[in-house]
C-alpha positions in Angstrom: -23.0 -2.5 -67.3 -25.4 -4.8 -65.3 -25.9 -8.3 -66.5 -28.9 -10.5 -65.8 -28.6 -13.4 -63.4 -29.6 -15.7 -66.3 -26.5 -14.8 -68.3 -25.1 -17.8 -70.1 -21.4 -18.5 -69.6 -19.7 -20.4 -72.4 -16.0 -19.5 -71.8 -13.5 -20.9 -69.4 -13.4 -19.2 -66.1 -10.1 -20.6 -64.9 -8.0 -17.9 -63.2 -4.2 -18.1 -62.6 -3.4 -19.0 -59.0 -1.4 -15.8 -58.7 -4.3 -13.5 -59.5 -5.3 -12.5 -56.0 -8.9 -11.9 -55.0 -8.1 -8.3 -54.2 -7.0 -7.8 -57.8 -10.2 -9.4 -59.1 -12.4 -7.2 -56.9 -10.5 -4.1 -58.1 -11.2 -5.1 -61.7 -14.9 -5.5 -61.0 -15.1 -2.0 -59.7 -13.6 -0.6 -62.9 -15.9 0.8 -65.6 -14.5 0.4 -69.1 -17.0 2.9 -70.4 -16.0 5.6 -68.0 -12.4 4.5 -67.7 -12.3 4.8 -63.9 -13.3 3.1 -60.7 -16.9 3.3 -59.6 -18.7 2.1 -56.4 -15.8 3.5 -54.4 -17.6 4.2 -51.1 -16.7 0.7 -49.7 -14.1 -0.4 -52.2 -11.1 0.0 -49.8 -12.9 -2.2 -47.2 -13.9 -4.7 -49.8 -10.3 -5.0 -51.0 -9.1 -5.5 -47.4 -11.8 -8.2 -47.0 -10.5 -9.9 -50.2 -7.0 -9.9 -48.9 -8.2 -11.3 -45.5 -10.1 -14.0 -47.3 -7.0 -15.0 -49.3 -4.9 -15.2 -46.1 -7.7 -17.3 -44.4 -7.9 -19.7 -47.4 -4.1 -20.1 -47.4 -4.1 -21.0 -43.8 -2.0 -18.0 -42.8 -4.6 -16.7 -40.4 -7.5 -18.4 -38.5 -10.6 -17.5 -36.6 -10.2 -17.7 -32.9 -13.5 -17.2 -31.2 -14.4 -14.4 -33.6 -11.0 -12.8 -33.6 -8.1 -13.0 -36.2 -4.9 -14.7 -35.3 -1.8 -15.5 -37.4 -0.9 -19.1 -37.7 2.5 -20.8 -37.6 1.5 -22.8 -40.6 4.8 -24.1 -42.2 5.1 -24.5 -45.9 2.3 -22.1 -46.7 2.6 -20.1 -49.9 3.4 -16.4 -49.5 0.5 -14.0 -49.9 -0.4 -13.3 -53.5 -0.3 -9.5 -53.3 1.3 -6.6 -51.4 -2.0 -5.8 -49.6 -2.3 -9.3 -48.2 1.3 -9.4 -47.2 1.0 -6.0 -45.4 -2.2 -7.2 -43.6 -0.5 -10.4 -42.5 2.5 -8.5 -41.1 0.2 -6.2 -39.1 -1.9 -9.0 -37.8 1.3 -10.9 -36.7 2.7 -7.8 -35.1 -0.5 -6.9 -33.2 -0.2 -7.2 -29.4 -3.7 -8.5 -29.2 -6.2 -10.3 -31.5 -8.8 -8.2 -33.1 -12.2 -9.0 -34.6 -12.4 -9.5 -38.3 -14.2 -6.2 -39.0 -11.3 -4.4 -37.4 -8.9 -5.6 -40.1 -11.5 -5.0 -42.8 -11.5 -1.3 -41.8 -7.9 -0.8 -40.6 -5.9 0.9 -43.4 -8.7 0.6 -45.9 -8.2 4.2 -47.2 -4.8 3.1 -48.7 -6.0 -0.3 -50.0 -7.3 1.0 -53.4 -4.1 2.8 -54.2 -2.0 -0.2 -53.2 -3.8 -2.7 -55.4 -4.0 -0.2 -58.2 -0.2 0.3 -58.0 0.3 -3.4 -58.2 -1.8 -3.7 -61.3 -0.1 -0.8 -62.9 3.4 -2.4 -62.3 2.0 -5.7 -63.7 0.8 -3.7 -66.8 -2.8 -4.7 -66.2 -3.8 -1.0 -66.1 -2.3 2.3 -67.1 -3.1 5.5 -65.3 -3.0 8.8 -67.2 -3.4 12.3 -66.0 -4.4 15.3 -68.2 -6.2 18.6 -67.8 -9.8 19.1 -69.1 -9.9 22.3 -71.1 -6.4 22.8 -70.0 -7.6 23.6 -66.4 -9.3 20.8 -64.5 -7.0 17.9 -63.6 -8.5 14.5 -64.7 -7.1 11.1 -64.0 -8.0 8.3 -66.4 -7.4 4.6 -66.0 -7.0 2.4 -69.0 -7.4 -1.4 -68.9 -4.5 -3.0 -70.8 -5.7 -6.6 -70.2 -9.5 -6.4 -70.5 -9.7 -10.2 -70.6 -8.9 -10.3 -66.9 -11.9 -8.1 -66.0 -14.1 -10.2 -68.4 -13.0 -13.4 -66.6 -13.7 -11.9 -63.2 -17.1 -10.6 -64.2 -18.1 -13.9 -65.8 -16.8 -15.8 -62.8 -19.0 -13.7 -60.5 -22.1 -14.2 -62.6 -21.4 -17.9 -63.0 -21.2 -18.2 -59.2 -24.6 -16.5 -58.9 -26.4 -18.7 -61.4 -29.3 -20.2 -59.3 -29.2 -23.6 -61.1 -25.6 -24.3 -60.4 -24.9 -26.5 -57.2 -23.0 -24.4 -54.7 -20.5 -27.3 -54.2 -19.4 -26.9 -57.8 -18.6 -23.2 -57.5 -14.9 -22.6 -56.9 -14.4 -21.0 -53.5 -12.5 -18.1 -55.0 -15.4 -17.3 -57.3 -18.0 -17.7 -54.5 -15.9 -15.2 -52.4 -15.7 -12.8 -55.4 -19.5 -12.8 -55.7 -20.1 -12.5 -52.0 -17.6 -9.6 -51.5 -19.0 -7.7 -54.5 -22.4 -8.0 -53.0 -21.5 -7.2 -49.4 -19.2 -4.3 -50.6 -22.1 -3.0 -52.7 -20.1 -2.8 -56.0 -23.1 -1.5 -57.9 -21.1 -1.1 -61.1 -21.5 -4.9 -61.5 -24.5 -5.5 -59.1 -27.2 -2.9 -59.4 -30.4 -2.8 -57.3 -32.4 -5.3 -59.3 -29.5 -7.7 -59.5 -28.8 -7.4 -55.8 -32.4 -8.2 -54.9 -32.3 -11.3 -57.2 -29.0 -12.5 -55.8 -29.6 -12.2 -52.1 -30.7 -15.7 -51.5 -27.9 -17.2 -53.6 -25.3 -15.0 -51.8 -26.4 -16.5 -48.4 -26.0 -20.0 -49.8 -22.5 -19.2 -51.1 -21.5 -17.5 -47.8 -22.3 -20.6 -45.8 -18.9 -22.1 -46.7 -16.8 -18.9 -46.9 -15.9 -18.4 -43.3 -16.1 -15.1 -41.3 -14.9 -12.5 -43.9 -18.1 -11.8 -45.9 -20.1 -11.2 -42.7 -17.4 -8.9 -41.3 -17.5 -6.8 -44.5 -21.4 -6.7 -44.3 -21.1 -5.3 -40.7 -18.6 -2.7 -41.7 -20.8 -1.4 -44.6 -23.8 -1.5 -42.3 -22.1 0.4 -39.5 -20.9 3.1 -41.9 -24.3 3.6 -43.3 -25.8 3.9 -39.8 -23.1 6.5 -38.9 -23.7 8.5 -42.1 -27.4 8.4 -41.4 -27.0 9.5 -37.8 -24.7 12.4 -39.0 -27.4 13.5 -41.5 -25.1 12.8 -44.5 
């Protein structure tokens, strides 16, 4: 369900430090009404971008002239999720440094399943399979901790409120809003909301580093390729 940019937020938006950005993005893509993930076209890439952003914020990777390199940062906390840990391992093992969009795309088809599996182990979601009319296989996802999605959704809208100074928006919430926008998660940001949010998104992205732009380029390139192929 889409929510106006003028939505008033009256509850605490504090998020446990162990709730990774990728988990929050996954929950934004979930539709409680339809009990499944929507806006899946770029969801894998958006989850990869979220994991990259967490690694970047933790100081485990850095931008080196537009390319991603692992750091030797001692004392840094371990990545908050399997997806980020796997990305860090692959970046560290890579024989050469790649651009940010390379890592947004690389392995993105497996990203949704990996984050979903983590959330299922943590009893945040429950996946059920059954057959419609006894014939057609249907997979349904139930949200066991709806307060986590509520918190993520409200944090995103709070970051997008035009009257709130950007400096007062937590970086994780600004990144959540930016990645939802760039990844075109229309289940939470429909056409009207996207048009209204564009200027605010650019303000937020000014302090978020290279990840949101990399995701934007990946989505743009895929659209161009699909258009060229007549899809």
